[in-house]
C-alpha positions in Angstrom: 27.8 12.0 3.3 26.1 10.5 6.4 22.5 11.6 6.6 19.9 11.1 9.3 16.2 11.2 8.4 12.9 11.1 10.3 9.6 10.7 8.5 6.4 11.0 10.5 2.8 10.3 9.2 -0.2 10.9 11.4 -3.9 10.2 10.6 -6.6 11.7 12.9 -10.1 10.4 12.4 -13.3 12.1 13.3 -14.7 8.9 14.8 -13.0 5.7 15.9 -12.1 3.3 13.0 -11.2 -0.3 13.0 -9.6 -3.0 10.8 -6.9 -0.7 9.5 -4.6 -2.5 7.0 -1.5 -0.6 5.8 1.6 -0.8 3.7 4.8 1.3 4.3 7.4 1.9 1.6 9.9 3.9 3.7 13.0 1.7 3.8 16.0 3.2 2.0 17.6 1.1 -0.8 21.0 -0.3 -0.3 22.9 -0.1 -3.6 26.1 1.0 -5.2 25.4 4.6 -4.3 24.1 4.4 -0.8 24.0 2.1 2.3 21.3 2.1 5.0 23.0 1.6 8.3 20.0 1.8 10.6 16.3 2.0 10.4 13.5 1.9 13.0 9.8 2.0 12.5 7.2 2.7 15.3 3.4 2.4 14.9 0.8 3.7 17.3 -1.4 1.9 18.2 1.2 -0.7 18.6 1.1 -3.4 15.9 3.5 -6.1 14.7 5.3 -5.4 11.4 5.7 -8.0 8.6 7.9 -7.3 5.5 8.4 -8.4 2.0 10.0 -7.3 -1.2 7.7 -6.2 -4.0 7.9 -6.8 -7.7 10.3 -3.8 -8.2 12.6 -4.9 -5.3 11.4 -2.3 -2.8 11.2 -3.3 0.9 7.6 -3.1 2.1 6.4 -3.3 5.7 2.7 -4.2 6.4 0.7 -4.1 9.6 -2.9 -4.2 10.8 -4.7 -2.4 13.7 -8.0 -4.1 14.3 -9.1 -2.4 17.6 -11.0 0.9 17.5 -8.7 3.9 17.3 -9.0 7.6 16.4 -5.3 8.2 15.6 -2.8 6.3 13.6 0.9 7.5 13.8 3.8 6.0 11.9 7.4 7.2 12.4 10.5 6.0 10.7 14.1 7.0 11.6 17.0 6.0 9.4 20.7 6.7 8.9 22.1 6.4 5.4 25.6 6.9 4.0 25.7 8.2 0.4 28.2 8.7 -2.4 28.7 11.6 -4.8 27.4 11.8 -8.4 29.5 10.5 -11.3 32.3 12.8 -12.2 33.1 14.4 -15.6 35.8 11.8 -16.1 33.3 9.0 -15.4 31.0 10.4 -18.1 33.9 10.8 -20.6 34.8 7.1 -20.1 31.2 6.2 -20.8 31.0 8.4 -23.9 34.0 6.5 -25.4 32.3 3.1 -25.1 29.6 3.5 -27.7 28.6 5.8 -30.5 25.4 7.8 -30.0 23.7 6.2 -33.0 24.4 2.8 -31.5 22.7 3.8 -28.3 19.6 5.1 -30.1 19.5 2.0 -32.3 19.6 -0.2 -29.1 16.2 1.3 -28.1 14.6 -0.5 -31.0 16.1 -3.9 -30.1 14.2 -6.8 -28.6 16.5 -6.7 -25.6 15.3 -3.2 -24.8 11.6 -3.7 -25.4 11.4 -7.1 -23.7 13.7 -6.5 -20.7 12.2 -3.1 -19.8 8.6 -3.5 -21.0 7.0 -2.2 -17.7 9.2 1.0 -17.9 8.2 1.7 -21.5 4.4 1.5 -21.3 2.0 4.4 -20.5 0.5 4.6 -17.0 -2.3 6.9 -15.7 0.3 9.4 -14.5 2.7 9.2 -17.5 0.4 9.1 -20.6 2.3 9.9 -23.8 0.0 12.7 -25.1 0.5 14.9 -28.1 1.9 17.6 -25.8 4.5 15.1 -24.5 5.5 14.0 -27.9 5.9 17.6 -29.1 8.0 18.5 -26.1 10.3 15.5 -26.4 10.4 15.8 -30.2 11.5 19.4 -29.9 14.7 18.2 -28.3 15.3 15.6 -31.0 15.1 18.0 -33.9 12.5 18.0 -36.7 14.2 15.2 -38.6 15.6 13.3 -35.6 19.2 14.2 -36.6 20.0 15.5 -33.2 19.6 12.0 -31.7 22.2 10.5 -34.0 24.9 12.8 -32.7 24.1 13.0 -29.0 24.6 10.3 -26.3 21.5 9.2 -24.5 22.8 10.5 -21.2 23.3 13.9 -22.7 19.9 14.0 -24.3 18.3 13.0 -20.9 20.2 15.7 -19.2 18.9 18.2 -21.8 15.4 16.9 -21.2 15.7 17.4 -17.4 17.1 20.9 -17.9 14.3 21.8 -20.3 11.6 20.8 -17.8 13.3 22.8 -15.1 13.6 25.9 -17.3 10.1 25.8 -18.9 8.0 24.8 -15.9 7.6 26.6 -12.6 7.8 24.9 -9.2 4.5 25.7 -7.5 3.2 23.6 -4.6 -0.3 24.9 -5.0 -0.7 24.3 -8.7 -1.4 20.6 -8.8 -2.5 17.7 -6.6 -1.3 14.2 -6.0 -3.6 13.0 -8.8 -2.3 15.4 -11.6 -1.3 13.7 -14.8 1.2 14.7 -17.5 -1.5 16.0 -19.8 -2.7 18.4 -17.1 0.7 19.8 -16.3 1.0 21.6 -19.7 -2.1 23.7 -18.9 -0.4 26.0 -16.4 3.3 24.9 -16.9 3.5 24.6 -13.1 3.8 21.8 -10.7 6.0 20.0 -8.1 8.7 17.3 -8.1 6.1 14.5 -8.6 4.7 16.2 -11.7 8.1 17.0 -13.2 9.3 13.4 -12.7 6.1 12.0 -14.4 6.6 14.4 -17.3 10.2 13.4 -17.8 9.3 9.7 -17.6 6.6 10.2 -20.2 9.0 12.1 -22.5 11.7 9.5 -22.2 9.3 6.6 -22.9 7.8 8.5 -25.9 11.2 8.0 -27.6 11.8 4.5 -26.4 14.0 5.1 -23.3 13.1 3.0 -20.3 12.4 5.3 -17.3 11.1 4.9 -13.8 9.8 7.0 -10.9 12.0 7.3 -7.8 10.9 8.4 -4.3 13.2 9.5 -1.6 14.7 12.6 0.1 16.9 15.5 -1.0 19.0 17.1 1.7 19.0 20.9 1.3 18.7 22.1 4.9 22.2 23.4 5.1 21.6 25.5 2.0 18.6 27.5 3.4 20.6 30.0 5.5 19.2 28.8 8.8 15.6 29.9 8.1 13.4 28.5 10.9 10.3 28.3 8.7 12.0 26.1 6.1 9.9 22.9 5.6 11.5 19.7 4.3 9.5 17.1 2.4 9.8 13.9 0.5 11.3 14.2 -3.0 10.8 12.5 -6.4 13.2 12.2 -9.4 13.8 9.9 -12.4 16.0 7.0 -13.3 16.5 6.2 -17.0 18.3 3.3 -18.5 21.4 4.0 -20.6 23.4 1.3 -22.3 26.9 0.8 -20.8 25.9 2.8 -17.8 22.7 1.2 -16.5 20.1 3.1 -14.5 21.1 6.8 -14.3 19.5 9.4 -12.1 18.1 12.8 -13.2 16.3 15.5 -11.2 14.1 17.8 -13.3 13.3 19.8 -10.3 16.7 20.8 -9.0 19.9 21.7 -10.9 22.2 19.7 -8.6 23.2 16.3 -10.0 21.7 13.3 -8.1 24.6 12.5 -5.7 25.4 12.5 -2.0 22.5 14.7 -1.0 19.9 12.2 -2.3 18.5 9.2 -0.5 16.5 6.7 -2.5 13.6 4.9 -0.9 12.5 2.9 -4.0 11.2 3.0 -7.6 8.3 2.0 -9.7 6.5 2.8 -13.0 5.0 6.0 -11.4 4.0 7.4 -8.1 1.2 4.8 -7.6 3.8 2.0 -7.3 5.8 3.7 -4.6 3.3 5.6 -2.3 5.1 5.9 1.1 2.1 5.0 3.2 -1.2 3.6 2.0 -4.0 1.6 3.5 -7.7 0.9 4.1 -9.9 0.9 7.2 -13.4 0.4 8.3 -15.2 3.5 9.6 -15.7 7.2 8.9 -14.2 8.8 5.9 -13.5 12.1 7.7 -9.8 12.4 8.5 -6.8 14.8 8.7 -3.3 13.9 7.6 -0.1 15.4 8.9 3.3 14.5 7.4 6.7 15.8 8.8 10.1 15.1 7.3 13.5 16.1 8.7 16.8 15.4 7.0 20.2 16.5 8.5 23.8 15.7 8.1 25.0 13.4 10.9 28.1 14.4 12.8 28.7 10.9 14.2 
């Protein structure tokens, strides 16, 4: 599928500010599942862009606006070609490569703990609390017998399904700073919350997991409603032996496939914030973000 995306971010300040230094993580990954054919980034006031690759392999653009300004506008446009999700036959071939107990045993190996240490440790957003352990443990069975008979990929699928079924999507229930321990209070949240919860659950049983930011194209599924608002999306990648990093979306039932565009990944949201920066001046500001994703006919 060929998808075109625009992502606009605008800050309006009550008074003029200066010395604004910013980072942008809005460049789509190019990997075995997707290819970024085009991207443009514009900044107002005009500023030169520098780029580098961060520790996790994400493309980062940085810029500074030193002169006084009351508005900062950043717009990215991109075209990405994506592939479909793995098929049932793909999963069957994977399931024949290794016994479930071998996969779970691998989680205890030095290879797993040393190679993926940063994706196994707690973070502020993904603390392994008692609630998290109980939720994940409920899928393992009281004696852990379930784990010995189910492949890691299937267990992760069940975990994603359980979060989707037991928690309600509610944009007003949480904030950008909500942690896993707070999600259980109301059993409500958004994609960021559900991704953090799934990551914490996976890590609690030794499965390396990471946070993914990007976009999910659903505009053609909304029946043409003019008031439909698109936004950035978040999901999860977990490491499965013989398969590598596999994608799971605890918010939507669709498998992560051609409708998804990945921007980057990290330990949690804090590693992959789309736009962040500092400036000198008033703290009073308003933020507007607009995202549009559509299927390109070109």
